[in-house]
C-alpha positions as CSV (number, residue, x, y, z in Angstrom):
1,T,21.6,-44.9,14.9
2,V,19.0,-44.9,17.6
3,A,21.4,-44.0,20.4
4,H,25.0,-44.3,21.2
5,Y,24.3,-46.6,24.1
6,Y,21.3,-48.4,25.6
7,P,20.9,-48.1,29.4
8,L,19.7,-51.0,31.5
9,K,16.2,-50.7,32.9
10,K,17.7,-50.6,36.4
11,E,19.8,-47.5,35.4
12,M,16.6,-45.7,34.3
13,A,14.8,-46.7,37.4
14,T,17.6,-45.4,39.5
15,F,17.6,-42.1,37.7
16,A,13.9,-41.9,38.2
17,L,14.4,-42.5,41.9
18,Y,16.9,-39.7,42.2
19,A,14.5,-37.4,40.4
20,R,11.8,-38.2,42.9
21,H,14.1,-37.1,45.7
22,V,14.2,-33.7,44.1
23,A,10.4,-33.4,43.7
24,K,7.4,-35.6,44.5
25,N,6.2,-35.4,40.9
26,P,9.3,-34.3,39.0
27,V,9.4,-32.8,35.5
28,I,12.5,-33.8,33.7
29,C,13.9,-31.8,30.7
30,D,15.7,-34.1,28.3
31,A,18.1,-31.5,26.9
32,H,19.8,-32.3,23.6
33,A,17.1,-35.0,23.0
34,R,18.0,-35.8,19.4
35,N,15.4,-38.5,18.5
36,G,13.9,-38.7,22.0
37,F,14.9,-42.3,22.6
38,M,16.7,-41.9,25.9
39,G,14.1,-39.5,27.4
40,S,11.3,-41.8,26.3
41,L,13.0,-44.7,28.2
42,L,13.1,-42.5,31.3
43,A,9.5,-41.5,30.8
44,S,8.6,-45.2,30.9
45,E,9.6,-45.1,34.6
46,G,6.4,-43.1,35.3
47,I,8.2,-39.7,35.3
48,K,7.0,-36.7,33.2
49,V,9.7,-36.1,30.7
50,Y,9.9,-33.7,27.7
51,G,12.7,-33.3,25.3
52,L,14.3,-30.4,23.6
53,R,15.7,-30.7,20.1
54,D,17.6,-27.8,18.6
55,P,16.0,-27.1,15.2
56,Q,19.4,-26.1,13.9
57,E,21.0,-29.5,14.7
58,K,21.7,-32.0,12.0
59,P,18.9,-34.7,12.3
60,N,19.6,-38.2,13.5
61,Q,19.5,-41.1,11.0
62,I,16.3,-42.0,12.8
63,E,14.6,-38.7,13.4
64,N,12.0,-39.7,15.9
65,F,12.2,-42.8,18.1
66,Y,10.0,-42.3,21.2
67,D,6.7,-43.2,22.7
68,A,4.4,-40.1,22.1
69,K,2.0,-41.3,24.8
70,K,4.7,-40.9,27.5
71,Y,7.1,-38.3,26.1
72,E,6.8,-35.0,24.3
73,L,9.6,-33.7,22.0
74,K,9.8,-29.9,21.4
75,E,11.8,-28.1,18.7
76,A,13.6,-25.7,21.1
77,T,16.8,-25.2,23.1
78,L,17.3,-24.5,26.8
79,T,17.7,-20.8,25.9
80,T,14.4,-20.6,23.8
81,S,12.2,-22.9,25.8
82,D,9.9,-21.5,28.6
83,Q,9.0,-24.9,29.9
84,P,9.9,-25.4,33.6
85,F,11.7,-28.4,34.9
86,D,12.9,-29.9,38.2
87,V,15.7,-32.0,36.8
88,L,17.8,-31.7,33.6
89,F,18.9,-34.9,31.8
90,S,21.4,-34.8,29.0
91,S,22.6,-38.1,27.7
92,W,24.7,-36.5,24.9
93,M,25.7,-32.8,25.1
94,P,27.1,-31.6,21.8
95,S,30.8,-31.0,21.8
96,G,31.8,-27.4,22.4
97,L,28.5,-26.5,23.9
98,D,28.3,-25.2,27.5
99,D,24.7,-24.8,28.6
100,T,25.6,-24.1,32.3
101,D,24.3,-20.5,32.1
102,A,21.1,-21.5,30.4
103,I,20.5,-24.2,33.0
104,V,21.1,-21.9,36.0
105,A,18.9,-19.3,34.5
106,K,16.0,-21.8,34.5
107,Q,16.4,-22.2,38.2
108,P,15.5,-25.9,38.4
109,N,14.3,-27.3,41.7
110,C,17.4,-27.5,43.9
111,S,15.6,-28.5,47.1
112,T,16.2,-31.9,48.8
């Protein structure tokens, strides 16, 4: 499968608007990116988005499904990545995983 759901363009535009309230030129981390599809849709809204894919995870049926001109997919986790971000996006957190400590440790932009 490509994704478990397909958001409306308006939903992605709204999320991008929220991100721009956090930072003028926000960087969004697409945690648990899987094949990059959802993060790539968000990057299509003119926001810098990069995805993290855990190299230990079972691959999707469609391994890569993103626009490489707008979106970068990295083989890393929140714990192993040193890439900063203002906003974290996770469309599908794996069951049993609690990344709260890793997110807080990154100190994303919390200003308004």
